C-alpha positions in Angstrom: -8.6 -19.7 24.3 -11.4 -20.9 22.0 -10.9 -24.2 20.2 -13.2 -26.9 19.0 -10.8 -29.7 19.7 -10.7 -30.2 23.5 -7.6 -32.4 23.5 -5.5 -29.9 21.5 -6.9 -27.0 23.5 -5.9 -28.6 26.8 -2.5 -29.4 25.4 -1.9 -25.8 24.4 -3.3 -24.6 27.7 -0.8 -26.8 29.5 2.0 -25.4 27.4 0.9 -21.9 28.3 0.4 -22.7 32.0 2.5 -19.8 33.0 -0.4 -17.6 31.9 -3.9 -17.7 33.3 -5.6 -19.7 30.5 -9.3 -20.4 30.2 -10.3 -22.9 27.5 -13.7 -22.5 25.9 -14.8 -25.2 23.5 -16.4 -24.0 20.3 -17.1 -20.6 18.7 -20.6 -20.2 20.1 -19.4 -20.8 23.6 -16.5 -18.4 22.9 -18.9 -15.7 21.8 -21.0 -16.2 24.9 -18.0 -15.9 27.1 -16.7 -12.7 25.4 -20.1 -11.0 25.6 -20.1 -11.1 29.4 -17.9 -9.2 31.8 -14.3 -8.3 31.6 -12.4 -9.1 28.5 -9.2 -11.2 28.7 -5.9 -9.6 27.8 -5.6 -11.9 24.8 -8.0 -14.3 23.0 -6.5 -17.2 21.1 -9.2 -18.5 18.7 -9.0 -21.4 16.3 -9.8 -20.0 12.8 -11.3 -23.1 11.3 -14.1 -24.7 13.5 -17.2 -26.5 12.4 -20.4 -24.5 12.6 -19.5 -21.2 14.2 -15.9 -20.6 13.3 -13.3 -17.9 13.9 -14.6 -15.7 11.1 -18.1 -15.9 12.5 -16.8 -15.0 15.9 -15.0 -12.0 14.5 -18.1 -10.8 12.6 -20.3 -11.2 15.7 -17.8 -9.3 17.9 -17.8 -6.5 15.3 -21.5 -6.0 16.2 -21.7 -6.7 19.9 -18.2 -6.1 21.3 -15.8 -4.4 18.8 -13.3 -3.6 21.6 -12.6 -7.4 21.8 -11.3 -7.5 18.2 -7.9 -5.9 19.1 -7.4 -8.8 21.5 -8.2 -11.6 19.1 -5.4 -13.8 17.7 -6.3 -16.6 15.4 -4.7 -20.1 15.4 -4.8 -22.5 12.5 -3.4 -25.8 11.4 -2.4 -24.0 8.1 -5.3 -25.1 6.0 -7.2 -22.2 4.6 -10.4 -21.9 2.5 -10.8 -19.2 -0.1 -13.0 -17.4 2.4 -10.2 -17.6 5.1 -7.6 -16.2 2.7 -9.9 -13.3 1.8 -10.8 -12.6 5.4 -7.1 -12.6 6.5 -6.2 -10.3 3.5 -9.1 -7.9 4.3 -8.7 -7.6 8.0 -5.8 -6.7 10.3 -5.7 -10.0 12.1 -2.8 -11.9 13.6 -2.7 -15.6 12.6 -0.4 -18.2 14.3 0.1 -21.4 12.5 0.0 -24.5 14.7 2.3 -25.7 16.1 3.8 -22.4 17.3 6.3 -21.6 19.9 4.8 -20.5 23.2 7.3 -17.5 23.2 5.1 -16.0 20.4 2.1 -16.1 22.7 4.3 -14.6 25.5 5.3 -11.8 23.2 1.6 -11.2 22.2 0.5 -11.1 25.8 3.3 -8.7 26.7 2.3 -6.5 23.8 -1.4 -6.6 24.8 -0.5 -5.7 28.4 1.7 -2.8 27.3 -1.2 -1.4 25.3 -3.5 -1.3 28.2 
């Protein structure tokens, strides 16, 4: 999970404790983590983060690790900029609006595992 808000990230990680969740704070740290080694089954990433946000992460992964894109699911508090609206419309991305039921993540994880 990649989120810029540590408290919210920890809270969500606790709610998903039946999964093996690693919390990475910030988009740059998330990119660094995804560049190395084995990819996680699913990557939950906050869409709107200051500095290097979810869209920036997506664009960087297109260049350095495109296989990670199919595992990327965005989370948002529901506030979109015009750039976010355009990005969502132009790309086949999954977006969960916070707060969301953990069963949705369970379903996404099951689907991701079934595809591998």
